[in-house]
C-alpha positions as CSV (number, residue, x, y, z in Angstrom):
1,X,58.7,113.7,22.3
2,X,62.3,114.3,23.8
3,X,62.8,116.0,27.0
4,X,64.5,119.2,27.2
5,X,68.1,119.2,27.9
6,X,69.4,119.7,31.8
7,X,70.4,123.4,30.7
8,X,67.2,124.3,29.1
9,X,65.0,122.7,31.8
10,X,67.1,124.4,34.5
11,X,68.3,127.6,32.8
12,X,66.5,130.0,35.1
13,X,68.1,128.6,38.2
14,X,71.6,128.8,36.6
15,X,70.5,132.6,35.3
16,X,69.4,133.3,38.7
17,X,73.0,132.3,40.2
18,X,74.7,134.5,37.3
19,X,72.6,137.7,38.3
20,X,72.5,137.2,42.2
21,X,76.4,137.1,41.9
22,X,76.6,139.8,39.5
23,X,75.0,141.6,42.5
24,X,77.5,140.2,44.8
25,X,80.3,141.4,42.8
26,X,78.8,144.9,42.7
27,X,79.0,144.9,46.4
28,X,82.9,144.4,46.5
29,X,83.8,147.9,45.5
30,X,80.5,149.6,46.3
31,X,80.4,149.1,50.0
32,X,84.2,149.9,51.0
33,X,84.2,152.8,48.6
34,X,80.7,154.2,49.8
35,X,81.9,153.7,53.6
36,X,85.4,155.7,52.7
37,X,83.3,158.6,50.8
38,X,81.4,159.1,54.2
39,X,84.8,159.7,56.2
40,X,84.7,156.3,57.9
41,X,87.9,155.1,59.6
42,X,89.7,151.9,58.4
43,X,88.8,150.4,61.8
44,X,85.0,151.1,61.3
45,X,85.2,149.9,57.5
46,X,86.7,146.6,58.6
47,X,84.6,146.0,61.3
48,X,81.5,146.5,59.3
49,X,82.6,144.1,56.7
50,X,84.4,141.5,58.8
51,X,82.4,141.2,62.0
52,X,79.2,140.1,60.4
53,X,81.1,136.9,59.1
54,X,80.7,135.4,62.5
55,X,77.0,135.9,62.2
56,X,77.1,134.4,58.6
57,X,78.7,131.3,59.6
58,X,75.9,130.7,62.1
59,X,73.1,131.8,59.7
60,X,74.5,129.5,57.0
61,X,73.9,126.4,59.4
62,X,70.2,127.7,59.9
63,X,69.9,128.3,56.1
64,X,71.1,124.6,55.3
65,X,68.8,123.3,57.9
66,X,65.8,125.2,56.4
67,X,67.0,124.1,52.8
68,X,66.2,120.6,53.8
69,X,63.0,121.5,55.4
70,X,61.7,124.0,52.8
71,X,63.6,123.3,49.7
72,X,66.5,125.5,48.2
73,X,64.1,127.3,45.9
74,X,62.3,129.1,48.8
75,X,65.6,130.1,50.3
76,X,67.0,131.4,47.2
77,X,63.9,133.5,46.7
78,X,64.2,134.9,50.1
79,X,67.8,135.4,49.5
80,X,67.1,137.6,46.6
81,X,64.6,139.7,48.4
82,X,67.1,140.2,51.3
83,X,69.7,141.4,48.6
84,X,67.3,144.0,47.3
85,X,66.3,145.0,50.8
86,X,70.1,145.4,51.9
87,X,71.0,147.5,48.8
88,X,67.9,149.6,49.3
89,X,68.8,150.5,53.0
90,X,72.4,151.2,51.8
91,X,71.0,153.6,49.3
92,X,69.6,155.5,52.1
93,X,72.2,155.2,54.7
94,X,74.6,157.7,56.0
95,X,75.8,156.7,59.3
96,X,77.8,153.5,60.7
97,X,74.6,152.0,62.4
98,X,72.4,152.0,59.3
99,X,75.2,150.7,57.1
100,X,76.0,148.0,59.8
101,X,72.4,147.0,59.6
102,X,72.4,146.8,55.8
103,X,75.3,144.8,55.9
104,X,73.6,142.4,58.4
105,X,70.8,141.8,55.7
106,X,73.4,141.4,53.1
107,X,74.9,138.5,55.2
108,X,71.5,137.0,55.7
109,X,71.2,136.9,51.9
110,X,74.5,135.3,51.4
111,X,73.9,132.8,54.3
112,X,70.7,131.6,52.5
113,X,72.0,131.6,49.1
114,X,74.9,129.3,49.1
115,X,73.8,126.0,50.8
116,X,70.5,126.1,48.8
117,X,72.1,126.5,45.4
118,X,74.8,124.0,46.1
119,X,71.9,121.7,47.3
120,X,69.6,122.2,44.1
121,X,72.8,121.7,41.7
122,X,73.9,118.5,43.4
123,X,70.2,117.1,43.0
124,X,69.7,118.0,39.5
125,X,69.5,114.9,37.0
126,X,72.4,114.2,34.9
127,X,76.3,114.7,35.7
128,X,76.6,116.0,39.3
129,X,80.0,117.3,38.2
130,X,78.9,119.1,35.2
131,X,75.9,120.6,37.2
132,X,78.0,121.8,39.9
133,X,80.8,123.0,37.7
134,X,78.3,124.9,35.6
135,X,76.9,126.5,38.7
136,X,80.4,127.5,39.9
137,X,81.2,128.9,36.3
138,X,78.0,131.2,36.5
139,X,78.8,132.4,39.9
140,X,82.4,133.4,38.9
141,X,81.4,134.9,35.7
142,X,78.7,136.9,37.6
143,X,81.0,138.4,40.3
144,X,83.5,139.5,37.6
145,X,80.9,141.3,35.6
146,X,79.3,142.8,38.8
147,X,82.7,144.2,40.0
148,X,83.4,145.7,36.6
149,X,80.0,147.3,36.2
150,X,80.0,148.6,39.8
151,X,83.2,150.8,39.0
152,X,81.4,152.4,35.9
153,X,78.1,152.8,37.7
154,X,79.7,154.8,40.7
155,X,81.4,157.0,38.1
156,X,78.4,157.5,36.2
157,X,75.6,157.6,38.6
158,X,77.0,158.0,42.1
159,X,76.5,155.6,45.0
160,X,73.0,156.0,45.9
161,X,71.8,155.2,42.3
162,X,74.3,152.4,42.1
163,X,72.8,150.8,45.1
164,X,69.3,151.2,43.7
165,X,70.7,149.3,40.7
166,X,71.8,146.7,42.9
167,X,68.4,146.5,44.3
168,X,67.0,146.0,40.8
169,X,69.4,143.2,40.0
170,X,68.3,141.3,43.5
171,X,64.5,141.7,42.0
172,X,65.8,140.4,38.6
173,X,67.1,137.4,40.2
174,X,64.0,136.8,42.2
175,X,61.9,136.7,39.0
176,X,64.3,134.2,37.2
177,X,64.1,131.9,40.3
178,X,60.4,132.5,40.5
179,X,60.4,130.7,37.0
180,X,62.3,127.8,37.8
181,X,59.7,124.9,38.7
182,X,62.5,121.9,38.8
183,X,63.2,122.3,42.4
184,X,60.4,122.1,44.5
185,X,61.0,120.0,47.7
186,X,59.1,116.6,48.2
187,X,56.9,116.6,51.1
188,X,58.7,115.5,54.1
189,X,57.1,114.0,57.4
190,X,60.4,114.0,59.3
191,X,60.4,116.1,62.4
192,X,62.6,119.4,62.1
193,X,65.5,118.6,64.2
194,X,68.5,120.8,63.1
195,X,70.8,120.0,66.0
196,X,70.4,116.4,65.9
197,X,70.8,116.5,62.0
198,X,74.0,118.5,62.5
199,X,75.2,116.2,65.5
200,X,75.1,113.4,63.2
201,X,76.7,115.0,60.4
202,X,79.6,116.3,62.4
203,X,80.4,112.8,63.6
204,X,80.9,111.6,60.0
205,X,84.6,111.5,59.3
206,X,84.4,112.9,56.0
207,X,83.0,116.1,57.0
208,X,86.3,117.4,58.8
209,X,88.1,116.7,55.4
210,X,85.5,118.6,53.4
211,X,85.5,121.6,55.8
212,X,89.3,121.7,55.3
213,X,89.1,121.6,51.8
214,X,86.4,124.3,51.7
215,X,89.0,126.7,53.8
216,X,91.5,126.3,50.9
217,X,88.8,126.8,48.2
218,X,87.9,130.0,49.8
219,X,91.4,131.5,50.6
220,X,92.1,133.1,47.2
221,X,88.9,134.9,47.3
222,X,89.5,135.9,50.8
223,X,92.9,137.5,49.5
224,X,91.2,139.2,46.5
225,X,89.0,141.2,48.8
226,X,91.9,142.1,51.2
227,X,95.8,141.8,50.5
228,X,96.0,140.8,46.8
229,X,95.1,144.6,46.0
230,X,97.7,145.9,48.6
231,X,100.4,143.7,47.1
232,X,99.6,144.9,43.5
233,X,99.6,148.6,44.6
234,X,103.2,147.8,46.3
235,X,104.2,146.5,42.8
236,X,103.1,150.0,41.4
237,X,100.3,148.7,39.1
238,X,97.6,151.0,38.1
239,X,94.0,150.5,39.6
240,X,92.7,149.4,36.2
241,X,95.4,147.0,35.9
242,X,94.5,145.5,39.5
243,X,90.9,144.9,38.4
244,X,92.0,143.2,35.4
245,X,94.5,140.8,37.4
246,X,92.0,140.0,40.1
247,X,89.3,139.1,37.3
248,X,91.7,136.4,36.4
249,X,91.3,134.4,39.6
250,X,87.4,134.3,38.7
251,X,88.2,133.2,35.3
252,X,90.5,130.5,36.4
253,X,87.8,129.3,38.7
254,X,85.1,129.4,36.0
255,X,87.4,127.3,33.6
256,X,87.6,124.7,36.3
257,X,83.8,124.4,36.6
258,X,83.1,124.5,32.7
259,X,86.1,122.6,31.3
260,X,88.2,120.9,33.8
261,X,85.3,119.2,35.4
262,X,84.2,117.2,32.3
263,X,87.7,115.5,32.0
264,X,88.7,114.5,35.6
265,X,87.4,111.5,37.8
266,X,86.5,112.2,41.2
267,X,86.3,109.0,42.4
268,X,89.6,109.4,44.3
269,X,89.1,112.7,46.1
270,X,92.4,112.7,48.2
271,X,94.7,113.5,45.3
272,X,92.3,115.9,43.7
273,X,92.2,117.9,46.9
274,X,96.0,117.4,47.6
275,X,97.2,118.8,44.1
276,X,94.5,121.6,44.4
277,X,95.8,122.6,47.6
278,X,99.4,122.6,46.3
279,X,98.7,124.8,43.2
280,X,97.1,127.3,45.4
281,X,100.0,127.1,47.8
282,X,102.5,127.8,45.0
283,X,100.6,130.3,43.2
284,X,100.2,132.5,46.4
285,X,103.9,132.1,47.4
286,X,105.2,132.7,43.7
287,X,103.0,136.2,43.5
288,X,105.0,137.4,46.4
289,X,108.3,136.7,44.7
290,X,107.8,138.2,41.1
291,X,106.2,141.5,40.1
292,X,106.3,141.1,36.4
293,X,102.9,141.5,35.1
294,X,102.5,138.3,32.8
295,X,103.8,136.0,35.6
296,X,101.4,137.6,38.1
297,X,98.5,137.4,35.6
298,X,99.4,133.5,35.2
299,X,99.5,133.0,39.0
300,X,96.3,134.7,39.6
301,X,94.7,132.5,36.8
302,X,96.4,129.4,38.4
303,X,95.4,130.1,41.9
304,X,91.7,130.4,40.5
305,X,91.9,127.2,38.7
306,X,93.2,125.4,41.8
307,X,90.6,126.7,44.2
308,X,87.8,126.4,41.7
309,X,88.7,122.7,41.3
310,X,88.9,122.5,45.4
311,X,85.5,124.1,45.5
312,X,83.9,121.4,42.9
313,X,85.8,118.7,44.6
314,X,84.3,119.5,48.1
315,X,80.8,120.0,46.5
316,X,80.9,116.8,45.1
317,X,81.9,115.0,48.2
318,X,79.1,116.6,50.2
319,X,76.7,115.1,47.7
320,X,78.4,111.8,48.0
321,X,78.4,111.5,52.0
322,X,74.9,112.9,52.7
323,X,71.5,111.6,52.1
324,X,69.3,113.8,50.1
325,X,67.2,114.9,53.1
326,X,70.5,116.2,54.8
327,X,71.9,117.6,51.7
328,X,71.4,121.2,52.6
329,X,72.6,120.9,56.1
330,X,75.6,119.0,55.0
331,X,76.4,121.8,52.4
332,X,76.2,124.3,55.1
333,X,78.5,122.5,57.3
334,X,81.1,122.2,54.7
335,X,80.6,125.7,54.1
336,X,81.9,126.6,57.5
337,X,85.3,126.2,56.1
338,X,84.4,129.1,53.6
339,X,83.3,131.3,56.6
340,X,86.4,130.7,58.8
341,X,88.6,131.3,55.8
342,X,86.9,134.9,55.2
343,X,87.1,135.5,58.8
344,X,90.8,134.3,59.6
345,X,92.7,134.9,56.3
346,X,92.7,138.8,56.5
347,X,93.4,139.0,59.9
348,X,96.3,136.6,59.8
349,X,97.6,138.5,56.4
350,X,97.5,141.6,58.4
351,X,99.6,140.4,61.2
352,X,102.1,139.0,58.9
353,X,102.3,142.1,56.8
354,X,102.7,144.4,59.9
355,X,105.6,141.9,61.1
356,X,107.2,140.8,57.9
357,X,106.2,143.0,54.9
358,X,103.6,142.4,52.2
359,X,105.8,140.2,50.1
360,X,107.0,137.9,52.8
361,X,103.6,137.7,54.2
362,X,102.5,136.0,50.9
363,X,105.4,133.7,51.4
364,X,104.7,132.8,54.8
365,X,101.0,132.1,54.0
366,X,102.2,129.8,51.1
367,X,104.2,127.7,53.6
368,X,101.1,127.4,55.6
369,X,99.1,126.0,52.7
370,X,101.9,123.6,51.7
371,X,101.5,122.3,55.2
372,X,97.8,122.1,55.0
373,X,98.0,120.2,51.7
374,X,100.2,117.5,53.4
375,X,97.6,117.3,56.1
376,X,94.7,116.8,53.7
377,X,96.8,113.9,52.3
378,X,97.1,112.3,56.0
379,X,93.4,113.2,57.0
380,X,92.1,111.7,53.6
381,X,93.3,108.3,54.7
382,X,91.5,108.6,58.2
383,X,88.3,110.1,56.7
384,X,87.6,107.6,53.9
385,X,89.1,104.4,55.7
386,X,85.8,103.0,56.3
387,X,84.8,103.5,52.4
């Protein structure tokens, strides 16, 4: 009797990732548009969305430690329930305080989800690059679909019902993960000492390189939820065209996960990281120099492809430099780069736009990323010299 394929055996896990990210994609337009409909100021909306990122960074580290202790499956189940709770709270919120509380619950859900899913995928049997690539493709396709459906749902059913739909998405993701039996943790007699574990990991040279790679992998996403839409508005594109262009970033990242991963060797991580960063830098700068729709569309696809490849690269490095019992903590520590990107990129771009203008802001950020790519090439030699 033949054993089922890795996809069939772990389909509930991948489908849970798809559905959960469908819900995450719904939050991108739902939350800021709902806050605006209530008459909140730009400062209030920005504070509600950006400030919890600091908490997310800290909670992600806790989520990584508990992933190692309890297993990724338990953390994902909890994340799905928190997504449902946060969405339900949003549906009943009409004040800044209640919405901020709902956003904190959402942040807790995200903090648990990412280190847990990366850890499960890296431990699945078969090719690690294929498993992580498939996971990344599912997350990107889910976010694209969720963003598109949210706009339709708002127009057809209103904000409150749209948030209730999001709560149902969280329950669906929970039921899918509940049926996945292939990620139960082995019993561990090791003491629960997260501070000692993180202290040991942060002293590993490759972790700094991994964090810097994660920062670049998240940068295009940070721009997608902040200043890409403002740039396209300055170019005079209609809102529906903006949505299509932004979806190309997710499509490029999904292609990196499904297709490119199968044909690249990650034995040498430095060149992959360097050229991924170079492609991100080029695409970020060029989009500020050309407002032609075909060129902008191609550049958004390219920036998604480069960032998707970088994401896969740093996830593979985490799996290679960490022991299985430390995998969740290592993923969470590497993911700190994601958090810092989401925290710093909008702030930096806001300062650059106010000082130089929106197009010059993208060109300046491109120069910074080019320099970052050079730093990655130099840091790789130091980080992996002992290997």
